[in-house]
N, C-alpha and C positions, 0 to 999 in steps of 0.2 A: 380195401373198400370196394364194393361193387356198385357200378353205376346203375341208375334206374331211370327209366323214361316216364315214371309216374308223374302225372300233372297234379298240381296243387289242389285244384278244385274238383277233380274227378269224383271224389267221395261225396260231393253234394249234388243233390238232384237239382236240375234247372227250375227256376221259379218264374212262372208266367206273370204278365202284368195283372191278370185277374186275381191270382193268388196274392200278389203283393197288396193290391187294393183291399182285398177281403181282410187281410191281417191288419192293415192300417185302420179300417173301419172298426175292427174290434178294439184297437188301442184308443180310438176316439170316443169310445163308450157312448155310442148313440148320436154323437154330433154329426151334422151333415158334412160329408167328405168334401163336396164341391165348395161349400161355404168356408170351411176351415182350411183347406189345403190348396185350393185352386185360386190363382190370382188373375183377376180380370184387369187387363191393361187399359190405359187411356186410348190405345190404338184400336180397341174393339176385339181383341182375341184373348183367349185364355192361356195362362202359363201353368203347366202341370208341375207337381212337386218332384216328379221323377221322369227322366227320359232314358230310353234304352236304344240299343243299336237299331232295332227295327224302326224306330221313329225317323231315321234319316236314310234308310236304305234306298229310297227313290230320289234322293236329292242330287242335283247336278253340281252342287257347290263343292262336293268332295272330289270331283273328277279332274280338277286342274291343279297345277302347282303354282306357287308364288311367281309372279311375273308373266303368267300365261293368261290369255283371254279365257273367261270374261273378267279376270282380275279381282274376283271376289276374295282371293287370298293375298292380294297386294299387287301393286304395279311394279315392284322391285324385287330383287333377290336378296336384298338386305333390308334391315329395318332401322337404318341410321337416319332418323328424321332430323330436320333442322330446328334448332332452338331459336325462336324468334322473339324479339322485343320491339315494341312500337315506340316511336319518339314523336312528340309534337314539335314541329319545326317552326318556332316563332322567331328565333334568331339563328341564322345560318351558321355562324362561327361557333356558337355554343352547341348547336345540334351536331355539328361535325366532330367537335371534341368529344362529346358524349358518345357518339357512334363509335369512334375509334377506341374509346375506353372500353365500351361494351364488348368489342371484338377480342379483347384480352381476357374477358371474364366468362367465356363459354358461349357467347352468342354467335350464331352462324347465319342468321337471317335478320334483316332490319326492315321494319315497317316505318316509313317516314311520312308523317301527316303534315302536308304543306299548307300552313296557315295563309301564306301569301300566293298560293296557287301557281299559275304560270309565271309569275314574276320572281319566283324563287331562283336564286343563283345555284343551279344544280352542280355546276363545276366546283364551286366552293364547298357545297354541301357534301359532295362525294370525294373531295380531295383526300388523298392518302388511303383510300379504300380500294382494295383489289377487286375490280368488277368481275374478274374471272373466278373468284373464289367465294365471295360473299353474296348471298341472295339479297337483292334490293327490291323492295316493294314500295311504290310511290302512291300516296293516297291524297286526292284533292277533289274539288267539285268536278262533275262531268264536263262542264264547259271548258275546263282547263286541260283535258286529257290530251288533245291533239298537240298542243304546244309543249307539254311536258314530255310526251312520247318522242317528239322530234328532238328535243334537247338531249334526252337520255340516249337515244340511238346514236347521236353524234358522239357522245362521250364514250359509248361502248366501242364504236369504230376507232376512235382515237386510241383506246386501250388495247385494240386488237383482240377483243373478247367476244366477237360475234358468235363463236362456236361454244364458248364455255360459260357465258353469262347465264344466270338464272334469276328470274324476277318478274315483276308485274307492274303495270300501271292500272290503277283501279278505275276503269270506266264503268260507272254504274248509273245509268240514266233513270233507273227505277227507285233510287234511294229516296228522293224527295217525295215521291208519291207514297211510298210506304211510311216514311218517318214523319212527314209533314202534311200529307194529303194534297200536295201540289205537284202537278205533272211536269215532266221535263218539256221545255218549250222548243228544243232544237229538233233536228232531223236525226233520229236515232240510227237508222240504217246507214245514212250518208256518213255520219261521224264514225260509226263502227267500221265502215268500208275504208275510210281514210286511215284509220288506226291500223287495220290489217296491212295496208300497203306500207305504212311507215315502219311497222314492226318486222316486215318480211326479211330484212337482212340479218336479224338477230334470231337465232334458232329457238331459244327458249324464253322469249319475252312474251308474256301473256297479257293481253290488253282488254279482254272481255270478262267482266266480273259477274259472279253469281254470289251475292252477299246474303246467303240464307241465315247468317249469324243474326241479322236483324229480326228474323222471325223467331229464332230461339230466344233472343233477349226480350222479345215481346210476350213470351209465354206460350208459344206454339207447342203442340204435342210433337213427339218425335216423328211420327209418320207424316205430319203436316210439313215439317221442315224438309223431310226427305222428298215427298211428292212435289212440293212447290219448287224445290231446288232443281229437280229433274225437269220440270216444265220450264223453269227459267232458263236453264241451259239449252233446252230444245228450242226456245224462242230465238236464241242467237243462231243456232244451227239452221232453223227453217228460214229465217229472214235473210241471212247472209248467203246461203247456198242459192236461194232464189235470186239474190242480187248478182250472182255469177261466180262466187267463190266455190272452191271445192270443199268437200267435207273435211279433208285433211287440213286445209288452210284455216278453217274456222275452229275445228275441235281442238287443235293444238294451241290455240290462243285463249282458251277459256280457263279461268281459274275459279274454283269453288272456295268460298270462305264460309265455313260452317261452324255452328256452335256445339258445345258439349254440355249436356245437363247432367244431373247427379245420378240418374238411373244407370248404374255401372255397366251391366251386361247388355242392356238395351242400346246404349250408346255405342258400345263396341260393335254390336250387330248392325247398327245403323250405317256405319261407314263401310262395312263389308257389303251390305245390300246396295248402298249407293253406287259403289264401283261396279258391281255386277249389272245393275240396271242401266247405268250410264253407258257402259260398254255396249249393251244391246241396242240402246237408242242410237248411238253413233253408227253402229254397224248397219243400221237400216238406210243410212245415207251413202253406203257403199264406198268407204274410204279405201285408198290404195294400200294402206298398211294398218294392221291391228293396233299399232302403236298410237294411232290417232284416237283409239277408244279408251285410252287411259285417262282416268279422272285425277287431276291434280288438286289436292285438298289442303288448305290451311285450316286448322282447327283451333278454335278459341274458346276458352272456358267461359261459361255464360255469366252475365251480370244479373240475370233475372232472380237468382236465388241468393245473391249476396246480401248481407245484413250490415246495418250500422251498429246495432248493439251486439256485444260479444263477437266483434268482428274477427277475432283470431280463429273462430270456428270456420270462417271462410277458407282458411288454409286447408282444412280437412276436405272441404267441398272441392276446391280447385285441384287438390292433389289426386283424389280419386278420378276426377274428370280427365285430368291429363293422362292418367294411367289408361283409361278407356281408349283414348285416342291413340296413345303410343302402341298399345297392344293391337289396335285395329289397323295399324300401318299407314297412318296419314303422312303427308309429306313434310309438314311443319306444324308447330304448336305454339300458341301464345297463351301463357298463363296470366290471367288478369290479376293484378295485385290485390291483396286482401282488403286494402283500404279504398278501393275504387269508388264505393258509393259516396264517400264523403271527402275524398282527397284526389288531387291530380297526380298523386304519386310522389314518393320521395326515395332517396337512395336506399333506405332500409327495405321498404315494401317491394321495390323493384328488384333488389338483390335477392330477397326471399323468393320472389316469383321465378327468377332465373334459376335459382338453386333447386327449386322443386323439380324442374326438368332434368337438371344435371344429376340430381340424386337418382332419378329413374334410369339414367344412363350409366353413371359411374359406380353406383352402389347396387342397384337392382338389375343392371345389365339387360334392360328390356330392349335395347337396340341390337342385341346379339341373336335374337330369335325372330324369324319371320312367321307371322300368323300363328302364334302359339295356341290360339283358340280353334284352329282348324281341326275338324273332326270331332269336336266336343258336341255331344248329342244336344246339350242345352243351347249352346251358342249357335250351332247350325240351324236348329229349329227356330230360334229367335230371328236369325238372319232371313230365313225364308218367310216367316210370318210378317216381319216388317216389310220385306220386299213386296209381298202381296198387297198389304194395305197402302204402301207408298205408290205402288203401280196403279191401284184403283183410283187414287186421288190424281195421279198424273193423267190418266185417261179422262177423268172428269174435267180437268182443266182444259185438256185438248179439245174435248167436245164443246167447250164454251168459247173456243176460238184461240186458245193458247194463253200463255202467262200474261202477256200485255193486256189482252182483252179482259181476262178475269180480274186483273188488277184494277183496270179502269172502271169496271162495273162495280167494284167494291167487294166482290165475292171473297177474295183472298184476305183482305184486311178484316172483314166482318167475321170470317171463320176463325182466324187467329185470335181476334179479340174475344170471341165467344169462349175459346179454350182458356184464355187468360182469366176470364170472369169465373169460369168453373173452378179453376185452380185457386183463385182468391177465396171462393166460397169454401173449398176444402180446407184451406189454411185457417180460415175463420173458425171452422169446426174441429180443427186438429185432425182431420182425416188425411191431410198432408202436413208433415211436421217440418218446422224450421227450428233446429236446435238453437237455443239461446234467444229465441224470439217468441214463438207461440208455445214452446215447450222448454222447461228447465232454464228460464232466463236467469241472468245474473241479477240478484235482487237489488243490489245497491249501485249498479252502474249508471252513470250519467253520460248523456251524449249531446246535450244542447249545443256544445261548442263545435260539433261536427257538422259542417255546412254541406249541403247537397252538392255533389260534384258530377252531375249528369254529363256524359260525353257530348261534345259539340262537333258539328260538321265544320269542315274547312270552308273558306271563302264566303262566309255569311249565308250559308244555305238555309238557316232557320229564321229568315227574316219574317215569314208569315206562314201560319198554319191553315190548312183547309179544314173542312168539316170532318172528314173521315181519314183517320190515320191510325197507325199501330199503337197499341198500348205502350206507354213509356214508363209505367210504374213497376218497381220491383215487387216480388212476392211478399216481402216483409213490410212494405211501405205503410199499409194500413195500421198494423200493430205499432210501427214506429211513430206514426202520427199521434195515436192516443197516448203513447208513453211520453213523447215530447210535449204534448199538451199538459200532462201532469207536471213535467219539469218546469214549464213556463207559468204554471198557475201560482197563485199566492199561497196555496196550501197543498199539502200532500195527504190524500185520504189515508186513514189508518184502518187496516182490516185485522180484527181481533179473532183468534181461534178459541171458541168456547168449547173446549174438549172435555167430554164427560162420558161416563159409562164404559162400555166394552173397550178394553185397552187396545186391541188390535184394530178395531174399526175406527176408533177416534184418532189414533195415530196416522192410519192410512189416509183418512179423509182430511185431516189437518194438513198433511203433506201435499195432498192433491190441491187443496184450497189455497195454500201458500203459493204453489206453483201457478195456479190460476190467476190470482190477483197480482202476482209479481210481473205478469205480462204487461200490466199497465204502469208498473213502477210504484205501486202503492207501498206504504210502510206496513210491514207485516209484524204481527205480534203473536207468536206461537206460545203454547203453554203445555205443561205436562199433564194437566187435568184438574178438574174441580169436583168437589164433593156434591155441590148443589148448583142448580142453574143460577140462583140468586147470587151466589158467591162469584160465579163467572161473570155475570152481568155487571156487578159492582166493580170488579177488576177492570172490565172493559171501559166503563165510564171513567174510572180513575186515570186510564191511559188516553182518554179523549178519542176513543174509537168511533168512527162514523159507520163502520160495517162490523157486525158481529156474526160470525159464521158458526152455526151450531154443528158440531162434529161428534157423531155418535153412531149407533147402529140403527137399522130400520125398525127393529123390534122395540127399541126404547123411545123412538121419536114420538109415538102417540102420547106418551106421558110427559116428555120433556118439552114438546112444542108449546102447549098451552102456558106452561110456566115461563118460557122465554118470551112469548108474545106479551104476556102481562107485565113482566119485569122490564122489558125494553120500551114498550109503548111506541111513541113516535120520536124518541130521543136518538135512535139509530136505525140503520137498515138491517133487518134480520134476514140472513141468508142460510138456507139449509143445504148442507153438503150431502146430497143424496138424490134419490129419484123424485121426479115431479109427479105426484099422485093427487087424485081428487081428495083423498082422505086428508093428506097433509095441507092441501089448499084450504079445505074446510076448517082446519084448525087455526088458520090465520097467516100462513106463510105465503108470501108473494114472490120470493126470489129463490131459485134453486140453481145449484151448479153440480154438474155430473159429466160423465164422459160423452154424453150426447148434446151438451150445451153448445150454443154458438158463442164461443169465448169472446170473439171480437164484438159481436152485438151486445153481449152482456156488459162488457167493460165500457163500451161507448155510452150505454144507458147510465151507468154509474158515474161516469165522467160528467155527463150532462147534469146530473143531480147534485154532485158533491163538490165540483171544482169552483173555486172563487176566482174570478177574473181580476 
């Protein structure tokens, strides 16, 4: 055999972006390329269907290695993130036993939510836990932070773990303002200063929190969580360096707790962009070491998109979210149990949540590769695009006086709530889909016994709410409300599919209509087809249907609608599965359902008409 240096693709001529687009436009057969192929993000930039090497030639994100400034590719040279699970500490003995059990089941980081705040017996709570190996994160009200930190530092010293301990005390004086509209009444800078002094003997104890997860859970867009998190972190840096601390002393004590939403590659890019921008912010304070520019991030799967109905679909959501964070190189991950919207968690849901991360490590080996997305034309472009939008928002907040000032003025809460409102509107119209809730619901599922289990603050922080606070409703909540309203009513409305005429159209529209009304939990009666409208109407009345959905083709509706209107009269609600036109309205149809319908608004109106209290 003779060796050859012939390259595989030398026989093919290079294809320019213009040539590729021209061919795509031919295949689209006249459809608008930008409308069909280009995705406009909530962040305000376009995502193209194809990226090439030339798209990232001038990017700085590809010039560093993992572990190197500006840390866009990660702050470590490995990707062995910590698997974290949070425990609500109501009983110290029980919580200690549970914590030690979890450490035998793959958990390497503990989040301990202290119901009793500073009165918690930390020594008993952490008894038998190696403080040099297990990350410990203590969460309580901000007024308890000093006493908790003091106790924790004493325990760390007793264990001789000052150099090896990793963990945090969650001092977040902005939480009450965000979640409840009530400002923190203490002296933030004075408390934070004391915390820095208390934590000084322990190398990796972080005591200043940036809880951007709250923004994520409230429905913020990705660029908003990014921009506000950066401004939040900068608030700590600016206030405490002005109080006399060095940039190194402050930056190394900040911990970011961020959310993960469902948009897979965007979330991956968000964490890469966050590390890069944070490093550049810290660098402006002239730290002695670039290590101070590293962003430490705990990522938590969002609660905003979790659902009560068809709740096992939540496992798919949290799995892909955890993958985004793992591939992005975060420091630790919390997977929210699938039953979090209606349960405080049990052994089963918590075990599944743990195993979701363990699967990513032990079976998918995502911890074996650092920054696998590095160099990807698509992900690098998303990283830079998100960085630009997040940076614009950061600068806007700084122009308004910083995070604290923007929070107190209501700008941040108002902006996030506006985003949530826009997302609720999209869900109502199915422009944003929630599988099992506003699209393809489980027709027969009941959930009235599933009580709301909204997360609570420690130490009675929710005693009173102010006027302006973050949205606390999940994306599915409005659909769940109308479905639960049906469950609690004395009757369940029946929707009858009067299928007639063109076989393909009647089947497609009957399927669409069943899916539509199932979102409210109505009883659905589908049919193979009827020879006449009268036959279908008679069958509907025999079943006691309150809604009769006429399913056929547009061409046949002109003839069928008058027959249906006459046969039904005022004995049931006639709904047309098809376009809402003046012609069909003139024939007597008042209700239409189609892909442009406001599903939520339509179902609310039918509930108001048909439910017996």
